[in-house]
C-alpha positions in Angstrom: -17.0 18.5 -28.1 -13.6 16.9 -27.9 -12.6 14.3 -30.5 -11.6 11.5 -28.0 -13.6 10.3 -25.0 -11.5 8.9 -22.1 -13.3 6.6 -19.7 -12.1 4.4 -16.9 -13.2 2.2 -14.1 -11.1 2.1 -10.9 -10.9 0.6 -7.5 -7.6 1.8 -5.9 -7.1 4.9 -8.1 -4.3 3.5 -10.2 -6.4 3.3 -13.4 -7.6 6.9 -12.8 -4.0 8.1 -12.4 -3.1 6.5 -15.7 -6.2 8.2 -17.3 -5.0 11.5 -15.9 -1.5 10.9 -17.3 -3.1 10.3 -20.7 -5.2 13.4 -20.6 -2.2 15.6 -19.7 -0.7 14.9 -23.1 -3.7 16.4 -25.0 -5.6 19.6 -25.1 -9.3 19.9 -24.5 -10.2 20.1 -28.2 -8.5 16.8 -28.7 -9.5 14.8 -25.6 -12.2 15.2 -23.0 -11.4 15.1 -19.3 -11.0 11.6 -18.0 -14.3 10.4 -16.6 -15.0 7.5 -14.2 -17.7 5.2 -15.8 -19.7 5.5 -12.6 -20.4 9.1 -13.7 -20.8 8.4 -17.4 -23.9 7.8 -19.4 -24.4 5.5 -22.5 -25.3 8.6 -24.5 -22.0 10.3 -23.6 -19.9 7.3 -24.6 -21.9 6.9 -27.8 -21.2 10.5 -28.7 -17.5 9.8 -29.4 -16.1 8.3 -32.5 -12.7 7.7 -30.8 -12.5 6.2 -27.3 -9.8 5.2 -24.8 -11.2 2.9 -22.1 -9.3 1.7 -19.1 -9.9 -1.0 -16.5 -8.1 -2.8 -13.7 -8.5 -6.5 -13.2 -9.7 -7.4 -9.7 -9.4 -10.7 -7.9 -9.7 -13.7 -10.0 -10.1 -11.9 -13.4 -13.1 -9.7 -12.6 -14.1 -6.3 -13.9 -14.2 -3.7 -11.2 -17.6 -3.3 -9.6 -19.6 -3.8 -6.5 -19.5 -7.6 -6.6 -15.7 -7.3 -6.8 -15.7 -5.4 -3.5 -15.3 -1.9 -5.0 -16.7 0.9 -2.9 -18.6 2.3 -6.0 -20.2 1.0 -9.1 -17.8 0.6 -12.1 -17.5 -1.4 -15.3 -19.5 -4.4 -14.0 -22.5 -2.1 -13.5 -21.9 0.2 -16.5 -21.4 -2.4 -19.3 -25.1 -3.6 -19.1 -26.1 0.0 -19.6 -24.1 0.0 -22.8 -25.8 -3.1 -24.3 -27.7 -1.1 -26.8 -24.9 1.2 -27.9 -23.7 0.5 -31.5 -19.9 0.8 -31.6 -19.8 0.4 -35.4 -17.5 3.0 -36.9 -15.9 3.8 -33.5 -12.2 3.4 -33.0 -11.4 2.2 -29.4 -8.0 1.9 -27.7 -7.9 -0.1 -24.4 -5.5 -0.1 -21.5 -5.6 -2.4 -18.5 -3.9 -2.8 -15.1 -3.1 -6.1 -13.5 -0.7 -7.9 -11.1 1.2 -10.6 -12.9 2.8 -12.0 -9.8 -0.2 -12.3 -7.6 -2.7 -13.3 -10.4 -0.6 -14.9 -13.2 -3.5 -17.1 -14.3 -5.9 -14.2 -14.7 -3.5 -11.4 -15.7 -5.5 -8.4 -17.0 -8.5 -10.6 -17.8 -10.8 -7.6 -17.4 -9.1 -6.0 -20.4 -10.1 -9.0 -22.5 -13.7 -8.8 -21.2 -13.8 -5.1 -22.1 -12.4 -5.9 -25.6 -14.9 -8.6 -26.2 -17.8 -6.3 -25.2 -16.9 -3.4 -27.5 -15.9 -5.6 -30.5 -19.2 -7.6 -30.2 -20.9 -4.2 -30.8 -18.8 -3.3 -33.8 -15.9 -1.4 -32.5 -12.5 -1.4 -34.2 -10.0 -1.9 -31.4 -6.4 -0.5 -32.0 -3.3 -0.4 -29.9 -2.4 -4.1 -29.5 0.6 -4.5 -27.2 3.3 -7.1 -27.1 3.4 -9.7 -24.3 7.2 -9.5 -24.2 8.5 -8.3 -20.8 5.6 -9.8 -18.8 5.6 -13.0 -16.8 2.2 -14.6 -16.6 0.5 -17.9 -17.2 -2.8 -17.0 -18.9 -4.8 -13.9 -19.9 -8.1 -13.3 -21.5 -6.5 -10.2 -23.0 -4.0 -12.1 -25.0 -4.8 -12.7 -28.7 -2.4 -14.2 -31.2 0.6 -13.5 -29.0 -0.3 -9.8 -28.2 -2.5 -8.1 -25.6 -5.6 -6.4 -27.0 -4.4 -3.1 -25.5 -1.7 -1.5 -23.3 -1.0 -3.5 -20.2 0.5 -1.9 -17.1 1.5 -3.6 -13.8 1.7 -0.9 -11.2 2.4 -3.4 -8.5 5.5 -5.1 -10.0 6.7 -3.0 -13.0 5.7 0.6 -12.2 9.1 1.8 -13.3 8.2 0.7 -16.9 4.8 2.4 -17.0 5.8 5.8 -18.3 7.8 4.5 -21.2 5.2 1.9 -22.1 2.5 4.6 -22.0 4.4 7.0 -24.2 5.1 4.3 -26.7 1.5 3.2 -26.8 0.1 6.7 -27.1 2.4 7.2 -30.2 1.1 3.9 -31.6 -2.6 4.8 -31.2 -2.1 8.5 -32.3 -1.8 7.3 -35.9 -5.1 5.3 -35.6 -6.8 8.4 -34.1 -5.6 10.7 -36.8 -3.4 12.8 -34.4 
């Protein structure tokens, strides 16, 4: 089994594309194939000590899922299945996608919701990301002047995503023992 599990939720495919970009940088022994959470099981997630989890924020700060008009189940339906998973001893890195111009008051809120879920179950979250360079009003993903994970805005700052991703992957590599 690979050392790092890579799971994402998606609605338009942007979060999946970022997951695939992450996976390309690692061999199969290091990182599992990127897997949409609508195909994952709690047992599979629980089997990894190192996890990278990705989510977009939909609408007014929602996790992707059927109630947020996604075509398929996603994080909104999968998180309740993870209620009983103990994340103690697991190292988790998070990335989130959002639109800071259209939703400046709920910018990447789903990233904050995902963070709160895993930390409430004992996870150690790594990979905090600076808020510099973003223009937003409020975010549930902001803690002490930083985001709880990598933040990408594919709608307004796509040209910055590759560099941001590379920098973040170097940052979390240390925490993942790579």
